[in-house]
Phi, psi and omega in degrees: 000130181251154178279144177289172182294335183262352184292317182294313176298324178294320178296316179297319179295321179294317178297315179299317180296319178296319178296318179298321179294316179298315179297319180296318180296319178297315180296321179291329181282350182284344180057033177073009180283133178272144176279126179238138178267133180275166176291156177302147182292320182295139178290142180269097179259344180272121180300326179296317179297319179297319180290323176298320177294322178297317180294324178296321180292333180290335181070224183295335180296337180294338179294339180258354185272118182299320180298318179294319179298319178294318181295319178297320178297316179296320179296318177297317180299314181295322184282322188265348180284121180297134176082357180272137179291149182291334183271000176085357179273142180269000000 
């Protein structure tokens, strides 16, 4: 048994409609609450980590921030140098 020429487009439209309904129901059930990401649970005792978080919060402005550029370079050095500990301690 073969599908007619219109069966496949109708099936695709039905699937799309079902997905749209599910998304609409989920959005209506949110009650206007915004999803917020919390801060990491671990305490930031490492100054490098604290500065990386500050730069992350700056968004695109961090691309112009000299301090952020320096911190990213140091983070790359710590991460990519073979045999170097991640916390910077020797």
